[in-house]
Structures are given as structure tokens and as C-alpha cells.
N, C-alpha and C positions, 0 to 999 in steps of 0.2 A: 286209571287202569286197576283192575282187581288183582288180588293175589294170585300167584302161580298155583296151578293145580297139578296133581300127579295121579296117574292111574295105577292102582295096585291090582294086578291080576289075581284072581282067587287062588289059582294053583301056587303062585309064588308066595302069597300070604300064608297058605297052609304049610308050605315048606319052612318058611321063616319062623312061624309060630311053633312048629314042631321042634325046631332047633333052639328056640329061645331068643331069636334075634329081634323079633318084634312081638308086641302084645296088642290085642284088640280089646279095648275096655271102654265102656260108656260112649260108644260111637266114635272112638278115636283109635288110630293106629299110633303106637308109641315105639319109636326106634330105640332099642336097647343100646347102651353104650353112649349114644349121643343124647338121648332123652328128648329128641325132637318129636313133637306131636302133630298129627294131622287129623282134622275133623273129617269123617268119611260118610259118604252116602253110597248106597248100592247103585252100581252103574255097569254098563257094558261098553266094550270097545267094538265098534262095528267094522268088521274085516272086509266083507264083500256082499254084494247083492247076488244071489245065486240062481235066480230064475231067468236072468237075461232081461229083466224089465228095467225101466228107467228109474233110477234112484231119485224119485220126485221129492223126497224129504231131505236129500243131500246128507245122508247119514254115514256113508262109507268113509272110513278113515277118521271118524270122530268118536269121542267118548261122550255118552249121554247118560243121564241118570235114569234109573228104572221108572221113577215117578213121571218124568217127562215123557218117556216112551209109552207108558201106560196111558197117559193123557192123549197120545196120538192114536191109541187103539191097538198098540202092539201086544202080542202074546209072546212071552219068553219061555223057553224050555231048554235048559242046558246051554248048549252053544248055538242054538237056533232061535231066530226071531221072525215072526210073521206080522206084517202090517198089510191088511187087505189082501191083494193078490201078490204082494212082494214077499220074498223070503230072504233072510240075511244070515250070514255066519257071524257069530259074535264071540267075544271072550268075556265071560262074566268076571266081575270084581267090584272094586270100590274106587270112587273118585275122592281124592283127598285134597283138602285145603289146609295149608300150614296154620297152626294155632299161634297167633302172635307173629311179629316180624322176625326176620333172621337176626337182626341186631339185638332184639329182646332175648331171643334164645341164647345167643352167644354171651350176653351179659349174665345169664343165670348159670351157665355151665363153665366148667374149668377149661381154660384155653389150651388147645393142643400146641405142639411146637410150631413156631411161626412158619416154617417151611411147608408144613402140612395143613395149615389152617385154611379151610374153605371160606370163601367170602360171599357165598350165596346158597340158597336152598338147593339149587341145581348142582353146585359143586359138592355140597354135603351129601346129597343122594348118590351122585356119581362115585364119590369116594367110598361110601358105604357099600354100594353094589359091587365095586371092584374088589373090595375085601371079602365079601361074602360069596362071590361067584368064582373065586379062585379054586 
């Protein structure tokens, strides 16, 4: 099984970068405070097929890289995507893959108090989001 991936919506990244919570540098999103890094590629989250057609590519509810979608013949513009006769609503952003394992990240960073220490990338991101969205 490959590493877990996360989708960073462009609007959220813009807000977080504006407040100094994350940096985007050399193709990586860096979570400030934690120092966790994610290698990112441009992607979209496909929300819905809006023409009433059959989602023959099974894209709805998935995150796909812009490169992959372009290879399918997709045209992207803002929050819209067209492939042939099908039109989709999408959320633009980036798909991130953790750089290194979670245990490698923990070994490099100062450990938090035992009661608050996340034990996985998912818990680390959930903790970060709960702190930043309050």
C-alpha cells in the first residue's frame, strides 16, 4: 500500500499561506509549527457531473491530478471541467503525499506532550486543522 495522500483546496492554502500557517516551496507544502512536509502536484476534487450524463470516467467524489485529467482530454477552467460532452464541478487545489514516514518526521521534531501526541499523519492533520479552524 502506498502512502496516504491529502487534498489541499486552493482556497484553504491561500488562507493558510496568508496567515503564515503553511508555506509552499519547491513543490512542497510545509506545515509550520509541525514542520511536516507534503510533496504536492496540482489536482482537483471532482464534486459532481452537472450535465446529467453518465460519469463514465468514475471521477465524481475523487481527487485526480491535473496531468491525469489532461491526458483524458479534460479542459479545466476555475471550478469547471469539461471532458467531451460531460461537465463537472471541481475544487482546484493540490494533492499531497507525505515526505518520509510519520515515524521519521517524529524522530526529527521535538515531541509534544504525550497526551497530545498524534500517532499518524491523519491525526497530525486533524489536530492542526482543529487548531487553525477555531
